[in-house]
C-alpha positions in Angstrom: 0.0 0.0 0.0 2.5 2.6 -1.2 -0.1 5.4 -1.2 -0.4 5.1 2.6 3.4 5.2 3.2 4.0 8.2 0.9 4.7 11.5 2.6 2.9 14.6 1.3 5.1 17.2 -0.3 4.2 20.8 0.6 5.3 23.5 -1.7 5.5 27.2 -0.9 3.2 29.9 -2.3 5.8 30.9 -4.9 5.8 27.4 -6.4 2.0 27.4 -6.6 2.0 30.8 -8.3 4.5 29.6 -10.8 2.6 26.4 -11.4 -0.6 28.4 -12.0 1.1 30.7 -14.4 2.5 27.7 -16.3 -0.9 26.0 -16.5 -2.4 29.3 -17.8 0.2 29.4 -20.6 -0.3 25.7 -21.3 -4.1 26.1 -21.5 -3.7 29.0 -23.9 -1.4 26.9 -26.1 -3.8 24.0 -26.1 -6.6 26.4 -27.3 -4.3 27.8 -30.0 -3.4 24.2 -31.1 -7.1 23.3 -31.4 -7.8 26.4 -33.5 -4.8 25.9 -35.8 -5.4 24.1 -39.1 -1.8 23.8 -40.3 -0.3 20.4 -39.2 3.3 21.8 -39.0 2.1 24.6 -36.7 0.2 22.2 -34.5 3.3 20.1 -34.0 5.3 23.2 -33.1 2.7 24.2 -30.5 2.6 20.6 -29.0 6.4 20.7 -28.7 6.2 24.0 -26.9 3.5 22.7 -24.5 5.5 19.6 -23.6 8.8 21.5 -23.3 7.3 24.1 -21.0 6.0 21.4 -18.6 9.3 19.4 -18.8 11.4 22.5 -18.0 9.2 23.4 -15.1 9.3 19.9 -13.7 13.1 19.5 -14.1 13.6 22.9 -12.3 11.1 22.7 -9.5 9.9 19.1 -8.8 11.4 16.1 -7.0 13.5 13.7 -8.9 11.1 10.7 -8.6 7.9 12.7 -9.0 6.4 13.7 -12.3 3.4 15.9 -12.8 2.4 15.4 -16.4 -0.8 17.6 -16.4 -1.2 19.4 -19.6 1.2 17.3 -21.7 0.1 15.3 -24.7 0.0 11.5 -24.3 2.9 11.0 -26.8 5.0 13.7 -25.2 4.4 12.4 -21.6 5.2 8.8 -22.5 8.4 9.9 -24.3 9.4 12.0 -21.3 8.8 9.1 -18.8 10.7 6.6 -20.9 13.6 9.1 -21.3 13.7 9.7 -17.5 13.5 5.9 -16.8 16.5 5.4 -19.1 18.4 8.3 -17.6 18.0 7.4 -14.0 18.3 3.6 -14.5 15.0 3.2 -12.8 16.4 2.2 -9.5 13.5 3.6 -7.5 9.8 3.9 -7.8 8.4 6.9 -9.8 5.3 8.7 -8.8 3.4 10.1 -11.7 0.5 12.5 -11.7 -1.4 11.8 -14.9 -4.7 13.6 -14.1 -8.0 11.9 -14.1 -8.8 12.5 -17.7 -11.2 15.4 -17.3 -9.8 17.0 -20.5 -9.4 13.8 -22.5 -11.9 13.0 -25.3 -13.4 9.9 -23.5 -13.1 11.1 -19.9 -10.2 8.7 -19.2 -6.6 9.7 -18.8 -4.9 9.1 -22.1 -1.5 9.4 -20.3 -2.4 6.9 -17.6 -3.7 4.4 -20.2 -0.5 4.9 -22.3 1.7 4.2 -19.2 -0.3 1.1 -18.5 0.1 -0.2 -22.1 3.8 0.6 -22.1 4.8 -0.6 -18.6 2.0 -3.1 -18.0 2.0 -4.6 -14.5 4.6 -2.2 -13.1 2.0 0.6 -13.0 -0.2 0.8 -9.9 -3.0 3.3 -9.6 -3.4 5.1 -6.4 -6.9 4.2 -5.1 -7.1 7.4 -3.1 -6.3 9.5 -6.1 -7.0 7.9 -9.5 -5.1 10.7 -11.2 -1.8 9.4 -9.8 0.1 6.2 -10.5 3.3 4.6 -9.3 5.7 3.0 -11.8 7.5 0.3 -9.9 11.3 0.2 -10.2 12.8 -2.6 -12.3 13.8 -5.7 -10.4 17.5 -6.5 -10.9 
């Protein structure tokens, strides 16, 4: 029951203000992406969205925690796989995927993608279905 043993991380008001500003930018970019008809321009916007979230995470978040809110499924899966390869996956990773409120079918596309990719190593937090744990690889 990993979700019971996990300590809660408390951030200061500056962190939350920066996170709010980031999500405001990301939401604007998502709107712009939906309104854009040119495929090349859409890709550029998607890359900007994912890069902004990755940069924020790499600067302000814990090494084994990933908040993927706002990322595209493809961008989020690529980022998690990259991080797993970089750190050697010697410890469990805690990943906030969101519940899927903004996904087409109401299910988190990122969570479903992680479950397809990593299969039984993904455990959903029953207290927060918008969070999963990716178990470390056994040696």
